[in-house]
C-alpha positions as CSV (number, residue, x, y, z in Angstrom):
1,X,263.4,89.3,66.6
2,X,260.0,87.5,66.3
3,X,256.8,89.3,66.5
4,X,253.8,87.4,67.7
5,X,250.3,88.4,66.6
6,X,247.6,87.7,69.1
7,X,244.2,87.0,67.4
8,X,241.2,87.4,69.7
9,X,238.1,85.7,68.4
10,X,234.6,85.5,69.9
11,X,231.9,83.0,69.4
12,X,230.4,83.3,66.0
13,X,233.3,85.2,64.4
14,X,234.6,84.0,61.1
15,X,237.9,84.5,59.3
16,X,237.4,85.7,55.7
17,X,239.8,86.5,53.0
18,X,239.7,90.2,51.9
19,X,239.5,88.9,48.3
20,X,236.0,87.7,49.1
21,X,234.9,91.3,49.7
22,X,233.1,90.5,52.9
23,X,230.2,92.6,54.0
24,X,228.2,92.7,57.2
25,X,224.5,93.4,57.2
26,X,221.7,94.4,59.6
27,X,219.0,93.6,57.1
28,X,218.7,90.8,54.5
29,X,216.0,89.3,52.4
30,X,215.2,85.6,52.2
31,X,212.8,83.4,50.2
32,X,211.0,81.4,52.9
33,X,208.4,78.7,53.5
34,X,206.4,78.9,56.7
35,X,206.4,75.3,58.0
36,X,204.1,76.0,60.9
37,X,202.5,79.0,62.6
38,X,199.5,79.0,65.0
39,X,197.8,82.0,63.5
40,X,199.3,84.4,60.9
41,X,202.9,85.4,60.3
42,X,203.1,89.2,59.5
43,X,205.3,92.3,59.6
44,X,206.6,93.0,63.1
45,X,207.0,89.3,64.1
46,X,210.2,88.5,66.0
47,X,211.9,85.2,65.4
48,X,215.3,83.6,66.1
49,X,217.2,83.2,62.8
50,X,219.8,80.5,62.3
51,X,222.1,81.0,59.3
52,X,225.3,78.9,59.4
53,X,227.1,80.0,62.6
54,X,224.8,83.0,63.2
55,X,222.0,82.8,65.7
56,X,220.2,86.1,66.5
57,X,216.7,87.5,67.0
58,X,215.4,89.4,63.9
59,X,212.2,91.3,63.2
60,X,210.2,90.8,60.1
61,X,210.4,94.2,58.3
62,X,208.5,93.4,55.2
63,X,206.6,90.6,53.4
64,X,207.0,91.2,49.6
65,X,203.6,91.1,47.9
66,X,201.7,89.9,50.9
67,X,200.3,91.2,54.2
68,X,200.5,87.9,56.1
69,X,201.5,84.3,55.7
70,X,199.8,81.1,56.8
71,X,201.2,77.6,57.3
72,X,202.7,76.2,54.0
73,X,202.8,79.6,52.2
74,X,205.9,81.0,50.5
75,X,207.2,84.6,50.4
76,X,210.3,86.8,50.2
77,X,210.8,88.4,53.6
78,X,213.1,91.2,54.8
79,X,214.6,90.5,58.2
80,X,216.3,93.0,60.5
81,X,218.7,91.8,63.2
82,X,217.9,93.2,66.6
83,X,221.4,93.4,68.2
84,X,224.2,93.8,65.7
85,X,225.1,93.2,62.1
86,X,226.3,89.8,61.0
87,X,228.3,88.3,58.1
88,X,226.1,86.4,55.8
89,X,226.4,84.9,52.3
90,X,224.0,84.9,49.4
91,X,222.1,81.6,49.0
92,X,223.0,80.5,52.6
93,X,220.3,78.3,54.0
94,X,218.3,79.6,57.0
95,X,216.0,78.3,59.7
96,X,213.8,80.5,61.9
97,X,211.7,79.7,64.9
98,X,209.8,81.3,67.7
99,X,207.7,79.2,70.0
100,X,205.7,76.9,67.7
101,X,206.5,79.1,64.6
102,X,209.0,77.4,62.3
103,X,210.2,78.1,58.8
104,X,213.1,77.5,56.4
105,X,214.5,79.3,53.4
106,X,217.6,80.8,51.8
107,X,219.2,84.3,51.7
108,X,218.4,86.1,48.4
109,X,219.7,89.6,49.1
110,X,222.0,91.3,51.5
111,X,221.6,95.0,52.5
112,X,225.1,96.0,53.6
113,X,225.5,97.7,57.0
114,X,227.1,100.9,55.5
115,X,224.2,101.3,53.1
116,X,221.8,101.0,56.1
117,X,223.7,103.6,58.1
118,X,223.7,106.1,55.2
119,X,219.9,105.6,54.9
120,X,219.5,106.4,58.7
121,X,221.7,109.5,58.3
122,X,219.7,110.7,55.3
123,X,216.5,110.4,57.4
124,X,218.0,112.4,60.2
125,X,218.8,115.3,57.9
126,X,215.1,116.0,57.2
């Protein structure tokens, strides 16, 4: 008797070995360079982030050590995906854009989805 396994995959899904200890995240930090922005790039900005096979809108949650960025400046930025968590890897290259705003960088820190959920639950307890 043969058993057939049906694998259903959707656009953007990846197959990863459990040995790699894969994690998904809603938030991540990246070291970026702002290639072009018409005015200033600051907390609350929404951009489309491209990391490997991931393409999703993210909000800038935090600019470490700065209030705003101008064209050509560098910073470590925390992004928060708008729709759902994604599988990312450390050091993965990224590109972000929105209108004429463009920037590049690499992922420096992942904030696992479970950790993010626990943080929200802790806030609700108060």
